[in-house]
C-alpha positions, 0 to 999 in steps of 0.5 A: 193510866193514872197518869192520863186521868190526872192530865185530863183537867189540865188545860193545853193547847196545841200549836204548830211550827211552820217547816219553811218560816219557823213560825208558831201558830194555834192548830184550831186557828189553822183549821178555822182558817182552812175551812173558812178558806182564809189564806192567812192566819195570826201567828202565835210568836210573831206579829202580822200573819202567816199563810196558812199553806206553809202548815199544809204538810201537817194534814197530808196524813190526817184522814189516815191518823185522825186530827191531832187534837183527837184520841180518835183513829183513822180507819181500822186496817184489816188482817190479811189472811198470810201464808204460813211462815217457812221453817226457821222463819219468825218474821214476814219481813225485814225491813232495811233503811237508812236512819238519817232519811227513811226514820219516819217511812220506816216506822209508818211502813212497820207499823201499818204491816204489823198492824195488818197481821204481819211480824215485821223485823224493824230496827226501831222495835229492838231495845238497845244498840243493834249488833251486826250479828243481831241484824244478820239473824234478823234477816235470816229469820224473815221471810223476805228482805224489803230495802227502802230507798231514800236519799244516800241510803246507800252511804249507809254501812248498816245498809250495804251490810244487810243488803249482802247478807240478804243476797248471800242468803238467797232472800227475796228482796222487795223495793220501795222508794220515796215518792214524795218530792218534797220531803228529805228523804225524796231523790231521783231514782238514778241516784240508787241506780247510780250508788248501789253497790255493783254486786246488787246492781241487777235488782233494778233491772229484775225488781220493780220498786213500788212508790211509798204512799201515805195518803188514805187513798193511795195507801190502801192499795199500796199495802195491799199490793206490798202485802201480796208481794211479801206473802208471795216470797 
């Protein structure tokens, strides 16, 4: 709190770097250009102009999380009335993901579920390096197992071990896949069916995978349905 107070009088400017060209532009200038319907804006690190559209990825979730230069948060999610966890369970769901292709997706999903009243086991919420025994215990103490399907997910030894553990324990399994084709974690669904471990191939015939949603008008019904599936496991 003291640090926050000291920072109040420090002048600062928010800059965004284009994911495609690497050019940097002022957040305020980009906002102004978007509001005026302008196509280009002056970059802060080069001459000429840069396309405003290059910065569109930064604004895809603005409705949900609020502006970058404001402490205002997005819409407050409702808490859900959930069934009591069964004996021996400490978590509603264990979130399994490949770190290199689903870290942001897993973090957003876990945080949102927790904000809606669920107990979530997610490796980034646990300090230090996790041993295999700890991850297996996390699955055992979770009501169900949620696998996030992203590019090369089954190349992860940890994911394959977690999936096998969940099947061995008879845990209900839920699937969610990356749905935005412009993100690095996206892969055609055929990749998952072709690369999954043979002992898990039946999951793609028996289960319906839910497309992950980030935009508010799609995210709300997505989480409603996901939480309902978790609660009914």
